[in-house]
N, C-alpha and C positions, 0 to 999 in steps of 0.2 A: 658373342662371347663363345669361346671354344668348349668350355665345360658345360654349358646350358646343353641339355638335351634337347635333340630335335624333336619338337612337336608336329604331327603330321594331322591337318583336319580331314584329310581324304579317307574317310571310313571305307570306301571301297577297295584300298589296300588291305584293309585287314582280312580279306578272304584269302589272300595268297600266303604262302610259307615264305619265311626269310630267304630260304634257298631259291624258290622261284623268282622272287623279286630280284636277288643277286643274278640269276641267270638272265633275266630280261635287261637288267642293266648290262651286262656283258654283251648281249646280242646288240644293244644299241650302240655301245662304244667299240664294239670290234671293227678293225680296219678289214673291208672287203677287198677282194681282189681288185675290182674296180677303182678302188681308192689308193690301192698299195703305194704307187708310185708317188702320187700327191702327198700322201701320210707317212711315208716308210721313215723320215727323217724329224717328223713332228714330233717333239720331246712330251707336249701334254698329250697328246693323241696315244702315243705310245705308252707313257705311264700310266694315262686313266685306263687303256684296255690291260694292262698288266695288273693293276691293283683290282680291277673287276674281277680278272679271272682268278685272283689270290682270295678275293672274297668266296666267290663260288667253291673253290677248293676247300678252303676252312669250314665252310658250313657243311660240305661233303666228308669233314673229318680225315682231311687229307693234309695235314699240316706242314710236313715236308715239302711236298710241292706248292703249297701256298708260299712259304718262305721263299722259295725260289721265286716265283713271280713277284713277290715284293722288293726282292734284291734287284730283279731286272728293272722295276718301276722306279726305283730308288737311283739305278745306274743312268736311266733317262734323265732323270730330274738332276742329279748332280752332274752330268755329262760325262760320267766315267764309261759308257758305252755309246756306240754310235750305230747308225744303219750299214750293214754291210753293202759291198756294191750288188747291183742286180745281175744276177747269173745270165741274163740273157743278154745284157749290153756289154758285157766283156769279152763276147766269143766273136 
């Protein structure tokens, strides 16, 4: 059910701020240099990374930057944006 609040039974997370938890999620979802070629066109991975970044920015009171990241995430999901060609392979 989408409208039901998400309940966490893990009280260990209570010691962290929302910003710290969002930052940890971003670090977990970030596409590393090692995985870039494999995931650069993976729409779910790219949208997840951008959404997590938007959450971090929103919690840091940077709504304009957060909106830009959410728009990128939406673009990945609705297929209105695609990965650019790799700079190192075109030369």
